[in-house]
C-alpha positions as CSV (number, residue, x, y, z in Angstrom):
1,M,0.0,0.0,0.0
2,A,1.4,3.4,-1.1
3,T,0.8,6.5,1.0
4,V,1.4,10.1,0.3
5,E,1.2,12.4,3.3
6,L,0.7,16.2,3.2
7,R,0.9,18.7,6.1
8,F,0.0,22.2,5.5
9,S,-0.5,25.4,7.5
10,A,-4.2,26.1,8.2
11,L,-4.5,28.7,5.5
12,P,-7.2,28.7,2.8
13,E,-4.6,29.2,0.0
14,H,-3.2,25.7,0.7
15,V,-6.5,23.9,0.1
16,R,-6.1,24.2,-3.7
17,T,-2.7,22.5,-3.5
18,A,-4.2,19.6,-1.5
19,R,-7.0,19.3,-4.1
20,L,-4.5,19.1,-7.0
21,V,-2.3,16.6,-5.2
22,A,-5.3,14.4,-4.3
23,A,-6.5,14.4,-7.9
24,A,-3.0,13.5,-9.2
25,V,-2.6,10.7,-6.7
26,A,-6.1,9.4,-7.3
27,R,-5.5,9.3,-11.1
28,R,-2.3,7.4,-10.6
29,A,-4.0,4.9,-8.2
30,G,-6.6,4.1,-10.9
31,V,-9.7,6.1,-9.8
32,D,-12.1,6.4,-12.7
33,E,-11.6,9.7,-14.6
34,A,-15.3,10.5,-14.2
35,V,-14.9,10.5,-10.4
36,L,-11.9,12.8,-10.2
37,D,-14.0,16.0,-9.9
38,E,-15.8,14.4,-6.9
39,V,-12.4,13.6,-5.3
40,R,-11.2,17.2,-5.8
41,L,-14.4,18.7,-4.4
42,A,-14.6,16.3,-1.4
43,V,-10.9,16.9,-0.5
44,G,-11.4,20.7,-0.9
45,E,-14.5,20.6,1.4
46,A,-12.7,18.4,4.1
47,C,-9.6,20.6,4.0
48,S,-11.5,23.8,4.1
49,R,-13.4,22.5,7.1
50,A,-10.2,21.6,8.9
51,V,-8.7,25.0,8.1
52,G,-11.7,26.7,9.4
53,L,-11.8,24.6,12.6
54,H,-8.0,25.3,13.2
55,Q,-8.5,29.1,12.6
56,R,-11.5,29.4,14.9
57,S,-9.6,27.4,17.6
58,G,-6.5,29.4,17.2
59,L,-4.3,26.4,16.4
60,D,-0.9,26.7,14.8
61,S,-0.6,23.0,14.1
62,P,-0.8,21.8,10.4
63,V,-3.8,20.1,8.7
64,R,-2.9,16.5,7.9
65,V,-3.9,14.7,4.7
66,A,-3.0,11.1,3.9
67,L,-3.6,9.7,0.4
68,C,-3.5,5.9,0.5
69,E,-3.8,3.5,-2.5
70,D,-4.1,-0.3,-2.5
71,E,-5.2,-2.9,-5.0
72,K,-8.9,-2.2,-4.8
73,S,-9.4,1.3,-3.4
74,F,-8.0,4.8,-2.9
75,S,-8.6,6.6,0.4
76,I,-8.0,10.0,1.8
77,E,-7.8,11.0,5.4
78,V,-8.1,14.6,6.4
79,G,-7.2,15.3,10.1
80,D,-7.5,18.3,12.3
81,D,-6.4,19.1,15.8
82,A,-9.3,21.3,16.6
83,S,-11.5,18.6,18.1
84,A,-8.9,17.9,20.6
85,V,-8.9,21.4,22.0
86,R,-12.7,21.4,22.4
87,A,-12.7,17.9,23.9
88,V,-10.0,18.5,26.5
89,P,-11.4,19.9,29.8
90,G,-9.2,22.6,31.3
91,A,-7.4,23.4,28.0
92,R,-5.1,26.3,28.6
93,G,-3.7,29.2,26.7
94,R,-4.9,31.0,23.6
95,E,-6.5,27.9,22.1
96,A,-8.9,27.5,25.1
97,A,-9.7,31.2,25.3
98,E,-10.5,31.5,21.6
99,S,-12.4,28.3,21.6
100,A,-14.6,29.4,24.5
101,Q,-15.2,32.9,23.1
102,E,-15.8,31.9,19.5
103,P,-17.4,28.4,19.3
104,P,-17.2,26.8,15.8
105,A,-20.1,27.6,13.5
106,E,-21.9,24.3,13.8
107,A,-24.1,25.0,10.8
108,E,-21.0,25.6,8.6
109,V,-19.3,22.4,9.8
110,D,-22.5,20.4,9.3
111,M,-22.9,21.8,5.8
112,G,-19.3,20.8,4.9
113,L,-20.0,17.3,6.1
114,A,-23.3,17.2,4.2
115,V,-21.5,18.1,1.0
116,I,-18.9,15.5,1.5
117,S,-21.6,12.9,2.2
118,G,-23.3,13.8,-1.0
119,L,-20.0,13.4,-3.0
120,V,-18.6,10.3,-1.4
121,D,-20.3,6.9,-0.9
122,D,-17.8,5.6,1.6
123,V,-17.1,8.3,4.2
124,E,-16.4,8.1,8.0
125,V,-16.1,11.0,10.4
126,S,-14.5,10.4,13.7
127,A,-12.8,12.3,16.6
128,D,-10.5,11.2,19.3
129,E,-8.0,12.8,21.7
130,R,-5.8,14.0,18.8
131,G,-8.6,15.7,16.9
132,G,-11.1,15.1,14.0
133,L,-10.7,12.8,11.1
134,I,-12.6,12.4,7.8
135,R,-11.8,9.2,5.9
136,M,-13.2,8.9,2.3
137,S,-12.5,6.1,-0.2
138,W,-13.3,5.3,-3.8
139,P,-12.9,2.1,-5.7
140,T,-10.1,1.8,-8.3
141,T,-10.5,0.4,-11.8
142,T,-8.5,-2.6,-13.0
143,A,-6.2,-1.6,-15.9
144,A,-5.3,-5.3,-16.7
145,V,-6.9,-6.5,-19.9
146,L,-7.2,-10.3,-20.3
147,P,-5.9,-11.7,-23.7
């Protein structure tokens, strides 16, 4: 299984780069050309969501993207650290203060997840002590032609 990992500062201008890399890796992995626009849009939505959560929580840590390919599928994981700040009781410093003063816009977060769910058949959203994670996957096509 091949994996490409990206980490980028939580700035909106980096989302475009993540979309371009995701589409290139998906194409190489064998994702159907007709689905590549959905891959780009879903990655853009997930990364924009992570950037927004990081900015609203005052986090300096990078957004994480893992692009994984295996024989039958291509998956993308977009991770944020913002969930960890909200989930940790007694968080300190700027992150806790900004999180308490400016809670995330839940409707905006929900809308992003709704868009992703509409684009991707296989999507999982989870959160743990490290933060939030959106995992999306698509089937790959078999390039082998039997004689």
